[in-house]
C-alpha positions as CSV (number, residue, x, y, z in Angstrom):
1,M,302.9,159.5,103.7
2,N,304.6,156.1,104.4
3,A,306.7,154.6,101.6
4,A,307.9,151.7,103.7
5,T,311.5,152.9,103.5
6,S,314.1,151.3,105.7
7,V,317.4,153.0,106.1
8,A,320.5,151.2,107.5
9,A,322.3,154.3,108.9
10,P,321.9,158.0,108.5
11,A,324.5,159.7,106.3
12,R,326.3,162.9,107.3
13,A,324.5,166.1,106.4
14,S,325.1,169.8,107.3
15,G,323.1,171.2,110.2
16,L,321.5,173.9,108.1
17,A,320.2,171.3,105.6
18,V,318.7,169.2,108.4
19,V,317.0,172.3,110.0
20,L,315.6,173.3,106.6
21,A,314.3,169.8,105.8
22,I,312.7,169.5,109.3
23,A,311.1,172.9,109.0
24,A,309.6,172.0,105.6
25,V,308.1,168.8,107.0
26,Y,306.8,170.5,110.2
27,L,305.4,173.6,108.6
28,I,304.2,172.4,105.2
29,W,302.6,169.2,106.4
30,G,301.2,171.0,109.4
31,S,299.6,173.6,107.1
32,T,298.1,171.1,104.6
33,Y,295.0,170.6,106.8
34,L,294.1,174.3,106.6
35,A,294.9,174.3,102.9
36,I,292.4,171.4,102.4
37,R,289.8,173.5,104.2
38,F,290.5,176.5,102.0
39,A,290.3,174.3,98.9
40,L,286.9,172.9,100.0
41,E,285.6,176.4,100.8
42,G,286.8,177.5,97.4
43,G,284.1,175.3,95.7
44,L,286.1,172.2,95.0
45,P,284.4,168.8,95.7
46,P,286.5,166.7,98.2
47,R,287.3,163.6,96.1
48,L,287.9,165.5,92.9
49,M,290.1,168.0,94.7
50,A,292.2,165.3,96.4
51,G,292.3,163.1,93.3
52,G,293.4,166.0,91.0
53,R,296.1,167.0,93.5
54,F,297.6,163.6,93.7
55,L,297.4,162.9,89.9
56,V,299.2,166.2,89.1
57,A,301.9,165.7,91.8
58,G,302.4,162.0,91.1
59,G,302.5,162.6,87.4
60,L,305.1,165.3,87.6
61,L,307.3,163.3,90.0
62,Y,307.0,160.1,88.0
63,A,308.0,162.0,84.8
64,V,311.0,163.6,86.4
65,L,312.2,160.3,87.9
66,R,311.8,158.4,84.6
67,L,313.7,161.2,82.8
68,R,316.5,160.7,85.3
69,G,316.7,157.0,84.6
70,V,314.8,155.7,87.6
71,P,313.3,152.3,86.7
72,A,309.5,152.0,86.5
73,P,307.8,149.7,89.0
74,T,307.3,146.1,88.0
75,R,303.9,144.6,87.6
76,A,304.1,143.1,91.1
77,Q,305.2,146.4,92.5
78,W,302.3,148.2,90.8
79,R,299.9,145.8,92.6
80,N,301.4,146.6,96.0
81,L,301.5,150.3,95.2
82,A,297.8,150.3,94.1
83,V,296.8,148.8,97.5
84,M,298.9,151.3,99.4
85,G,297.5,154.2,97.2
86,A,294.0,153.0,98.0
87,L,294.6,152.7,101.7
88,L,296.9,155.7,102.4
89,L,295.6,158.2,99.9
90,G,292.2,157.0,98.6
91,L,290.8,156.3,102.1
92,G,293.3,158.0,104.4
93,N,293.6,161.4,102.7
94,G,290.3,161.2,100.8
95,L,288.2,160.7,103.9
96,V,290.1,163.5,105.8
97,C,289.0,165.8,103.0
98,I,285.4,164.6,103.4
99,A,285.6,165.1,107.2
100,E,286.9,168.7,106.9
101,Q,283.6,169.7,105.3
102,S,282.2,169.6,108.9
103,V,285.2,169.2,111.2
104,S,287.9,171.8,111.9
105,S,291.3,171.4,110.3
106,G,292.9,171.2,113.8
107,L,290.8,168.4,114.9
108,A,291.4,166.5,111.7
109,A,295.1,166.8,112.2
110,V,294.9,165.4,115.7
111,A,292.8,162.5,114.5
112,V,295.4,161.7,111.8
113,A,298.1,161.8,114.5
114,S,296.2,159.1,116.4
115,S,296.9,156.7,113.6
116,A,300.1,156.0,115.4
117,L,298.0,154.3,118.0
118,W,296.3,152.0,115.5
119,M,299.7,151.3,113.9
120,G,300.7,149.9,117.3
121,V,297.7,147.7,117.4
122,F,298.2,146.3,113.9
123,A,301.9,145.8,114.5
124,A,301.0,143.8,117.6
125,M,298.7,141.7,115.5
126,R,301.7,140.9,113.3
127,G,303.7,139.7,116.2
128,E,305.6,142.9,117.0
129,R,304.8,143.0,120.7
130,P,304.7,146.5,122.2
131,G,306.8,147.3,125.2
132,R,305.4,148.6,128.5
133,T,305.8,152.3,127.5
134,E,304.0,151.6,124.2
135,W,301.1,149.9,125.9
136,I,300.7,152.9,128.3
137,G,300.9,155.2,125.3
138,L,298.3,153.2,123.4
139,A,295.9,153.2,126.4
140,C,296.3,156.9,127.1
141,G,295.9,157.7,123.4
142,F,292.7,155.8,123.0
143,A,291.4,157.5,126.2
144,G,292.2,160.8,124.6
145,V,290.3,160.0,121.4
146,L,287.3,159.0,123.5
147,W,287.6,162.2,125.5
148,L,287.8,164.3,122.3
149,N,284.7,162.7,120.9
150,A,282.8,163.0,124.2
151,G,283.6,166.7,124.3
152,G,281.1,167.4,121.5
153,A,283.4,168.7,118.7
154,L,283.2,165.5,116.8
155,R,279.9,164.3,118.3
156,G,278.1,167.1,116.5
157,S,279.4,165.8,113.1
158,P,278.7,162.1,112.8
159,V,279.8,162.0,109.1
160,G,283.1,163.8,110.1
161,L,283.6,161.4,113.0
162,V,283.1,158.3,110.9
163,A,285.3,159.6,108.1
164,L,288.1,160.5,110.4
165,F,287.8,157.1,112.2
166,V,288.0,155.1,108.9
167,A,290.8,157.4,107.6
168,T,293.1,156.7,110.6
169,I,292.4,153.0,110.5
170,A,293.1,152.9,106.7
171,W,296.3,154.9,107.0
172,A,297.6,152.8,109.9
173,F,296.7,149.4,108.3
174,G,298.3,150.5,105.0
175,S,301.4,151.6,106.7
176,I,301.8,148.3,108.5
177,W,300.7,146.2,105.5
178,S,303.5,147.9,103.4
179,R,306.3,146.5,105.5
180,G,308.3,143.8,103.7
181,R,306.4,144.3,100.4
182,D,308.1,144.4,97.1
183,L,308.4,148.1,96.4
184,P,310.5,150.3,94.1
185,S,312.7,153.2,95.3
186,P,311.1,155.5,97.8
187,F,310.5,158.5,95.4
188,M,309.2,156.2,92.6
189,G,307.0,154.5,95.2
190,A,305.6,157.8,96.3
191,A,304.9,158.9,92.7
192,A,303.2,155.6,91.8
193,Q,301.1,155.7,95.0
194,M,299.9,159.2,94.2
195,L,299.0,158.1,90.7
196,C,297.0,155.1,91.9
197,G,295.4,157.0,94.8
198,G,294.6,160.0,92.6
199,A,292.9,157.9,89.9
200,L,290.9,156.1,92.6
201,L,289.7,159.3,94.2
202,L,288.7,160.9,90.8
203,G,286.9,157.7,89.8
204,A,285.0,157.6,93.1
205,G,284.2,161.3,92.9
206,F,282.6,161.1,89.5
207,A,280.8,157.8,90.3
208,L,279.3,159.4,93.4
209,G,278.1,162.4,91.6
210,E,280.7,165.0,92.4
211,R,280.8,167.7,89.7
212,M,282.3,171.2,89.2
213,H,279.2,173.3,89.0
214,A,281.0,176.6,88.9
215,M,284.6,177.9,88.6
216,P,286.5,177.5,91.9
217,T,287.6,180.6,93.6
218,L,291.2,181.9,93.4
219,Q,291.7,180.8,97.0
220,G,290.5,177.3,96.2
221,L,292.8,177.0,93.2
222,L,295.8,178.4,95.1
223,A,295.1,175.9,97.9
224,V,295.1,172.9,95.5
225,G,298.3,174.2,93.9
226,Y,299.9,174.5,97.3
227,L,298.8,171.0,98.3
228,A,300.1,169.4,95.0
229,S,303.5,171.3,94.9
230,F,304.5,171.9,98.5
231,G,302.4,169.3,100.3
232,S,302.9,166.3,98.0
233,I,306.3,167.0,96.4
234,V,308.5,169.4,98.5
235,A,307.6,168.2,102.0
236,F,307.6,164.5,101.0
237,S,311.0,164.9,99.4
238,A,312.3,166.6,102.5
239,Y,310.9,163.7,104.6
240,I,312.6,161.0,102.4
241,W,315.9,163.0,102.6
242,L,315.6,163.1,106.4
243,L,315.1,159.4,106.6
244,H,318.6,159.0,105.0
245,H,320.3,161.6,107.1
246,V,318.8,161.7,110.7
247,R,317.6,159.2,113.2
248,P,314.1,157.8,112.4
249,V,312.6,159.2,115.6
250,L,313.5,162.7,114.5
251,A,312.2,162.2,111.0
252,G,309.0,160.8,112.4
253,S,308.5,163.6,114.9
254,Y,306.2,165.4,112.4
255,A,303.4,163.1,113.7
256,Y,303.1,165.1,116.9
257,V,304.3,168.5,115.7
258,N,302.0,168.8,112.7
259,P,298.8,168.8,114.8
260,A,300.0,171.6,117.0
261,I,300.9,173.7,113.9
262,A,297.5,172.8,112.3
263,V,295.6,174.0,115.5
264,V,297.6,177.2,115.7
265,L,297.1,178.0,111.9
266,G,293.4,177.1,112.1
267,A,292.9,179.5,115.0
268,W,295.0,182.2,113.5
269,L,293.8,182.1,109.8
270,A,290.4,180.5,109.9
271,G,289.0,181.5,113.3
272,E,288.8,177.9,114.6
273,R,288.2,177.8,118.4
274,F,288.5,175.0,120.9
275,G,287.3,174.6,124.4
276,G,289.4,173.6,127.4
277,G,288.3,170.0,127.3
278,E,289.1,169.6,123.7
279,L,292.5,171.1,124.1
280,A,293.2,168.8,127.0
281,A,292.1,165.8,125.0
282,M,294.4,166.8,122.1
283,A,297.3,167.1,124.6
284,V,296.7,163.6,125.9
285,I,296.6,162.2,122.3
286,L,299.8,164.0,121.3
287,C,301.6,163.0,124.4
288,S,300.7,159.4,123.8
289,V,302.0,159.6,120.2
290,V,305.3,161.1,121.6
291,A,305.6,158.2,124.1
292,I,305.0,155.6,121.5
293,T,307.5,157.2,119.0
294,L,310.2,157.5,121.7
295,A,309.6,153.9,122.8
296,K,310.0,152.6,119.3
297,A,313.3,154.5,119.0
298,R,314.8,152.4,121.8
299,P,316.8,149.3,120.7
300,R,315.2,146.0,121.5
301,T,316.7,142.6,121.9
302,A,313.6,140.8,120.7
303,A,313.2,139.8,117.1
304,G,310.1,141.9,116.5
305,R,311.0,145.6,116.3
306,G,309.4,148.8,115.2
307,R,310.2,150.0,111.7
């Protein structure tokens, strides 16, 4: 999740701490896609599940921060955080949960990784002109997305396809929109976004008729607990810590590592299978994301830079 955090220079940190933080972001965030699938299979409606997860995680984090003396967001900051919560969590994460009712967790992870392509487009619309390598990465990435859809894995699920498409657009637009906004400290911003996004998802779920008709399975409850504690708090805290201690390109490398982990875990634990064409399309998308990430890491002389 993007908290629009800018860091002047990484602080020194022990090698072991960096390795543990990177492992947490890679493994935990990579496993959340499968955890979402397990939660849905456990009898939890998608919007109520996601909304409950974010409300619990955001409420706990917000309470801890306030007890430690962190200032609450101002009214203006709450407005910005509400927009970000709606875009990143309400639409971004919420629609991924809806898509995973008919799309494998591995494909959902790859689709989310492609949001880096849309971020490049929205950044260009704001005047941040992409370099040559970024343009090549964008073109190849979109070709990979079309290839993946043409392969049939998403074509057979029109609802899942539309949900993933809107989710990636919302996440990318929200990430770019957040730049330069008046926001609180990163952890407080994350907590407030989760509260806003969680409330929106719960409200939408109840308004659209989602109900708990039976007690969820133990697997479903454990999956939601994992998503709230490890996915929303532990991994995000590790990511924020990395932003302050390593180069941004290393902290942001989760974008192309998470999908690979999600595909492996889906095949191992959930029996998800992919054809050769689908795997090749995924490889094209992920290579494009790598190219864009590395290109953004290079210093530029122009005024418009990546984050």
